[in-house]
C-alpha positions as CSV (number, residue, x, y, z in Angstrom):
1,M,92.7,142.5,82.2
2,V,89.3,143.2,84.3
3,L,88.1,146.5,83.5
4,S,85.1,148.1,85.8
5,A,82.3,149.2,84.2
6,Q,82.8,152.7,84.2
7,E,86.1,151.7,82.4
8,V,84.2,150.5,79.4
9,A,82.3,153.6,79.5
10,D,85.1,155.8,80.0
11,L,86.3,153.4,76.7
12,S,83.9,154.0,74.7
13,D,83.7,157.5,75.1
14,R,87.3,157.6,74.2
15,W,86.8,155.7,70.8
16,F,83.3,157.7,69.5
17,A,85.5,160.9,70.0
18,A,88.6,159.7,67.8
19,R,85.7,158.0,65.1
20,C,83.6,161.9,65.3
21,A,87.4,163.3,64.8
22,A,88.3,160.7,62.3
23,E,85.0,161.8,60.4
24,D,85.7,165.1,60.6
25,V,89.0,164.8,59.0
26,A,86.3,162.6,56.5
27,T,84.4,166.0,55.2
28,A,87.5,168.3,55.6
29,V,89.1,167.1,52.8
30,A,85.8,165.8,51.1
31,E,85.2,169.3,51.1
32,G,88.9,170.7,50.7
33,A,90.1,172.0,53.5
34,D,93.4,174.5,53.4
35,A,96.1,172.8,55.1
36,I,96.1,174.5,58.4
37,E,92.7,173.0,59.3
38,L,93.6,169.8,58.5
39,T,96.9,169.9,60.4
40,E,94.4,171.2,63.4
41,L,91.7,168.2,62.4
42,T,94.7,165.5,62.5
43,A,96.5,166.7,65.7
44,T,93.0,166.1,67.1
45,L,92.6,163.1,65.8
46,V,96.0,161.7,67.4
47,K,95.4,162.9,69.6
48,L,91.7,161.7,70.6
49,T,93.6,158.0,69.1
50,R,96.6,158.5,71.6
51,D,94.2,158.8,74.6
52,A,91.5,155.9,73.7
53,E,94.7,153.4,73.7
54,R,94.9,153.7,76.6
55,L,93.1,151.3,79.2
56,R,93.3,153.1,82.2
């Protein structure tokens, strides 16, 4: 599969957003966040990782 420069940049941006969301989850866990906050953060993480899987 060949990706254009723009597609590579977009993919990189999606993976960066997913990594940031994962760090948010880790921070929330470390700070003792409640179940509601963790549910919201993990839903965001799942959405962003699904988006990151999309190559085009």
